[in-house]
Each structure stands twice: as C-alpha cells, then as structure tokens.
VEXDREN-2710 file (C-alpha; in Angstrom, 1 decimal):
% VEXDREN-2710
k/r/px/py/pz
1/MET/-17.5/56.6/43.6
2/TYR/-15.6/59.6/44.6
3/SER/-12.0/59.9/43.7
4/ILE/-9.6/61.9/45.9
5/ASP/-7.2/64.1/44.0
6/ILE/-4.3/65.3/46.1
7/ASN/-1.9/67.7/44.7
8/PHE/1.4/67.2/46.7
9/LEU/3.3/69.8/44.7
10/LYS/0.8/72.5/45.6
11/ASN/1.0/71.6/49.2
12/ARG/4.8/71.6/49.1
13/GLN/4.9/75.0/47.6
14/THR/2.5/76.3/50.2
15/ASN/4.5/74.8/53.1
16/GLN/7.7/76.2/51.6
17/LYS/6.2/79.7/51.4
18/ASN/5.0/79.4/55.0
19/PHE/8.5/78.3/56.1
20/GLU/10.2/81.2/54.2
21/LYS/7.7/83.6/55.9
22/LYS/8.6/82.1/59.2
23/GLN/12.3/82.5/58.5
24/LEU/11.9/86.0/57.3
25/GLY/10.0/86.7/60.5
26/ILE/13.2/86.0/62.8
27/SER/14.4/89.3/64.2
28/LEU/17.9/90.1/65.7
29/PRO/18.2/91.6/69.1
30/THR/18.4/95.4/69.0
31/GLY/19.3/96.1/72.7
32/ASN/22.7/97.1/74.2
33/LEU/25.5/95.2/72.5
34/THR/28.4/96.5/74.6
35/PRO/28.9/93.2/76.6
36/VAL/29.1/91.3/73.3
37/TYR/31.7/93.6/72.0
38/ILE/33.7/93.4/75.2
39/GLY/33.5/89.6/75.1
40/VAL/34.8/89.7/71.5
41/VAL/37.6/92.0/72.4
42/ILE/38.6/89.9/75.4
43/GLY/38.5/86.8/73.3
44/LEU/40.8/88.4/70.7
45/LEU/43.0/90.2/73.2
46/PHE/43.8/87.2/75.5
47/PRO/45.6/85.1/72.9
48/ALA/47.5/88.2/71.8
49/LEU/48.6/88.8/75.4
50/VAL/49.6/85.2/75.8
51/GLY/51.6/85.3/72.6
52/THR/53.3/88.6/73.6
53/ALA/54.1/87.2/77.0
54/TRP/55.6/84.0/75.5
55/TRP/57.7/86.1/73.1
56/PHE/58.9/88.3/76.0
57/LEU/59.8/85.3/78.1
58/GLN/61.7/83.7/75.2
59/THR/63.6/87.0/74.7
60/LYS/64.4/87.3/78.3
61/ASN/65.4/83.6/78.6
62/SER/67.8/84.0/75.6
63/ALA/69.3/87.2/77.2
64/LEU/69.7/85.4/80.5
65/GLU/71.5/82.5/78.8
66/GLN/73.8/84.9/77.1
67/ASN/74.5/86.6/80.4
68/ILE/75.1/83.3/82.1
69/ALA/77.6/82.2/79.4
70/GLN/79.3/85.6/79.7
71/LEU/79.5/85.3/83.5
72/LYS/80.9/81.8/83.2
73/GLN/83.6/83.1/80.9
74/GLU/84.4/86.0/83.2
75/ASN/84.4/83.6/86.2
76/GLN/87.0/81.4/84.4
77/SER/89.0/84.5/83.7
78/LEU/88.8/85.6/87.3
79/GLU/89.8/82.1/88.6
80/ILE/92.9/82.3/86.4
81/ASN/93.7/85.8/87.7
82/ILE/93.1/84.6/91.3
83/LYS/95.5/81.7/90.8
84/ASN/98.1/84.1/89.3
85/ILE/97.7/86.4/92.2
86/GLN/98.0/83.6/94.7
87/ARG/101.1/82.4/92.9
88/ILE/102.6/85.9/93.0
89/GLU/101.7/86.3/96.7
90/ALA/103.3/82.9/97.5
91/GLN/106.5/84.0/95.6
92/THR/106.4/87.4/97.4
93/SER/106.0/85.8/100.8
94/LYS/108.9/83.4/100.1
95/ILE/111.1/86.3/99.0
96/LYS/110.1/88.2/102.1
97/GLN/111.0/85.3/104.3
98/GLU/114.3/84.8/102.6
99/THR/115.0/88.5/102.8
100/GLN/114.0/88.6/106.5
101/ALA/116.2/85.6/107.2
102/LEU/119.1/87.2/105.4
103/VAL/118.5/90.5/107.2
104/SER/118.3/88.7/110.6
105/VAL/121.6/87.0/109.9
106/PHE/123.1/90.3/108.7
107/ASP/121.7/92.1/111.8
108/GLN/123.5/89.6/114.1
109/ILE/126.9/90.3/112.6
110/ARG/129.5/91.2/115.3
111/PRO/132.7/92.5/113.7
112/TRP/135.8/91.2/115.5
113/SER/137.4/94.5/115.3
114/ALA/134.5/96.0/117.3
115/MET/134.6/93.2/119.9
116/LEU/138.4/93.4/120.3
117/GLN/138.1/97.1/120.8
118/GLU/135.4/96.6/123.4
119/VAL/137.6/94.1/125.3
120/ARG/140.5/96.5/125.2
121/ASP/138.4/99.3/126.5
122/ARG/137.1/97.3/129.4
123/ILE/140.2/95.3/130.5
124/PRO/141.8/96.5/133.8
125/THR/145.5/97.7/133.7
126/THR/146.5/94.8/136.0
127/VAL/145.1/92.2/133.6
128/GLN/146.9/90.8/130.5
129/ILE/145.3/89.0/127.6
130/ASP/147.3/86.1/126.2
131/SER/144.7/84.8/123.6
132/ILE/141.2/85.3/122.4
133/LYS/139.3/82.7/120.4
134/GLN/135.8/82.3/119.1
135/ILE/133.5/79.5/120.4
136/ALA/131.1/77.8/118.0
137/PRO/127.4/77.9/118.8
138/THR/126.4/75.3/121.4
139/THR/123.3/73.2/121.6
140/PRO/120.5/74.3/124.0
141/THR/120.9/73.5/127.7
142/GLN/118.6/73.8/130.6
143/GLU/119.7/77.4/131.2
144/GLN/119.7/78.3/127.5
145/SER/116.4/77.5/125.8
146/ALA/117.8/78.1/122.3
147/PRO/121.3/78.0/120.8
148/ASN/123.1/81.3/120.3
149/PRO/123.7/81.6/116.6
150/ALA/126.5/84.2/117.2
151/GLY/128.5/81.8/119.4
152/GLY/130.8/83.1/122.0
153/ILE/134.4/84.0/122.9
154/GLU/137.1/82.6/125.2
155/ILE/139.6/85.0/126.7
156/SER/142.8/83.6/128.4
157/GLY/145.6/85.5/130.0
158/PHE/147.2/86.6/133.3
159/ALA/146.2/88.9/136.1
160/ARG/147.9/90.2/139.2
161/SER/145.2/88.7/141.5
162/PHE/141.9/86.9/141.6
163/SER/140.2/90.2/142.4
164/ASP/141.5/91.7/139.1
165/VAL/140.1/88.7/137.2
166/ASN/136.8/89.2/138.9
167/ASP/136.8/92.9/138.0
168/PHE/137.5/92.1/134.4
169/MET/134.6/89.6/134.3
170/LEU/132.2/92.2/135.8
171/THR/133.2/94.9/133.3
172/LEU/132.5/92.4/130.4
173/GLN/129.1/91.7/131.9
174/GLN/128.3/95.4/131.5
175/SER/129.0/95.3/127.8
176/ARG/126.1/95.1/125.3
177/PHE/128.4/93.0/123.1
178/PHE/128.2/90.0/125.5
179/LYS/125.5/88.3/127.6
180/ALA/125.9/89.1/131.2
181/ALA/124.3/85.9/132.5
182/GLN/126.7/83.7/130.4
183/THR/129.9/85.6/131.1
184/LYS/131.8/83.7/133.7
185/ILE/135.3/82.7/134.9
186/VAL/136.1/79.1/133.7
187/THR/139.5/78.7/135.4
188/ALA/141.6/80.8/137.7
189/GLU/144.8/79.5/139.3
190/LEU/148.1/80.7/140.7
191/VAL/151.1/80.0/138.5
192/ASP/154.6/81.3/138.3
193/ALA/155.0/84.3/136.2
194/PRO/156.7/83.6/132.9
195/LEU/160.2/85.0/132.8
196/PRO/161.6/86.9/129.9
197/PRO/164.3/85.3/127.7
198/SER/167.0/87.5/129.2
199/ALA/166.2/86.2/132.7
200/LYS/166.3/82.6/131.6
201/SER/170.0/82.9/130.6
202/THR/171.0/83.9/134.2
203/ASN/171.0/81.7/137.2
204/THR/167.4/81.1/137.9
205/SER/168.0/79.1/141.0
206/GLN/168.6/82.3/143.0
207/MET/165.5/84.1/141.5
208/LYS/162.0/82.9/142.3
209/PRO/159.3/84.2/139.8
210/PRO/156.3/85.9/141.3
211/GLN/153.0/84.2/141.6
212/ILE/150.3/85.5/139.2
213/VAL/146.8/84.3/138.3
214/LYS/146.2/82.5/135.0
215/TYR/142.6/82.8/134.0
216/THR/140.1/81.8/131.4
217/ILE/136.8/83.7/130.9
218/GLN/134.1/82.6/128.5
219/SER/131.1/84.6/127.3
220/SER/128.3/84.3/124.8
221/LEU/127.9/87.1/122.2
222/SER/124.8/89.2/122.6
223/ASP/121.9/88.5/120.3
224/ILE/120.8/92.1/120.3
225/PRO/120.4/93.3/116.7
226/ALA/123.2/95.5/115.4
227/SER/120.6/98.1/114.5
228/GLU/119.9/98.6/118.2
229/PHE/123.3/99.7/119.2
230/ILE/124.7/101.6/116.2
231/ARG/126.3/104.2/118.4
232/GLU/128.4/101.6/120.2
233/LEU/129.5/100.2/116.8
234/GLU/130.4/103.7/115.6
235/GLN/132.5/104.3/118.7
236/LYS/134.4/101.1/118.0
237/GLY/135.1/102.2/114.4
238/THR/132.8/99.8/112.6
239/VAL/131.9/102.2/109.8
240/GLY/131.1/99.7/107.1
241/LEU/128.5/97.7/109.1
242/VAL/126.9/100.9/110.4
243/THR/126.6/102.3/106.9
244/ARG/124.9/99.1/105.6
245/VAL/122.5/98.9/108.6
246/ARG/121.4/102.5/108.1
247/SER/120.9/101.9/104.4
248/MET/118.6/99.0/105.1
249/GLN/116.8/101.2/107.7
250/GLN/116.2/103.8/105.0
251/ILE/114.6/101.3/102.6
252/GLY/112.5/99.8/105.4
253/VAL/114.1/96.4/105.5
254/ILE/115.2/96.9/109.1
255/PRO/113.0/98.9/111.5
256/ARG/114.5/102.0/112.9
END
C-alpha cells in the first residue's frame, strides 16, 4: 500500500507567504489628492465654525441680557422721574389756578373812593344824594346769566324834577364803573321838600314846602377788570390799586 504523507505546516507556510506577497502588492492611489484634502479641511473646519458661532451667540445673549437688565433699571428710574414730574406739574397747575383765582378777585376790586368820586363827577347840580349803599351779589335771573361777584349800589336822594333824575341815570349808564343795562330808576315820587330846623320853629301852616322828587337808582358794578381802565382809576385818585395792578402786569400775572 501507498501511504499519503501530507505536511500541513509546509502548506501553511507557503499560503502565508503568498498572502504576505498579496498584501505587499496593494498599492495606494497616486493621483490628485486635492479633493481629499478639501474634504478633510471642511470636516475639521465645520465643527470649529459651529463652536465659534455657538460661543459668539452665547456672548451676544449674555450682553443682551445685561442690556435688558440695565434698560429695565433705567425704565424704573424714568417711571419714578415721570411720576415726580407729573406730581410737580399737578402742584404747579393747582398753584396757577389758585393764583389766577386770586388775581381775578383782585382784578375785580372796585375801591369805594373811586366809585364815590365817579358818582360825584356825574351827578347833575339839581340832584342831591341822601345815601349810597352797597347791594350784595344776587342770584342769576333770566336777564342775567351769571351772578355779579362785585354786587351793585343803590343811590337814594332828591331831585328837582323827574327829568333831572332821568339825566342822572343816563350819566351813570355812561360810566365804565357800572353796567348800563342794569342801571335803572327803582322809585321816583313827588314829596314835600324837607324843611330846615329853623323853618320848623316858625308857623308852618302859612308856608307850604315845595314839591321835589324822591328817587332811588340801582346799578350793578361793572365786571370789567381793573387792569383795563387804569386811567380812570388814576383820575379818581386810586393810586394804591393802580400801583399793584401795574406791578402784577410787569411780572406777567395780569396781561397788559
């Protein structure tokens, strides 16, 4: 018989040598490697760009948060300042209103000395004044839409005739101190002229007193501001009021 002698170690060494030859026979590409390099660079550059962008956004976000916090603080400060300004404006407006109200009242002052002098200048020689009294402000009527804060005056006395009383009323209507539409004769009647005390001691049965007119005239004081007829006040000798009005005109409280 024949015996088969197989040497496995020898075949293994031969196969290993052949495999090593095949491995050594693998060759690397030797063409243009630029696309490979570009791909590698892009692959490395993209994460770097993403990381840089993320860091930049985080920095900007932090800066924006700081700006927002600062703006909120400034907004709170501005709101406090606005409230203070509004409070000051309200106080200023209130002071202006009070000042204007005081000036309005002051501008409506009619010195009695000036009014009495005006009446003396306008009374006819045939009219005599017995009394002058002030009338308090009245409530509004159909003819008067608002009450006159200055009130009015009532003049009583005697006149030689009804015509003289009418002339006296017409001269008062021409005065700027009184309202023409509200200057009127309230009463006018014939009465015996009052006799002097010396005539009363004699026999009055033989002496008949003459007839005269007893009258009453009422008028409302004009609501024209005193600053608009300073010359008339000066002519009546109202120096103190004129001086104060001009002082307020100089500082701008009352318009010229």
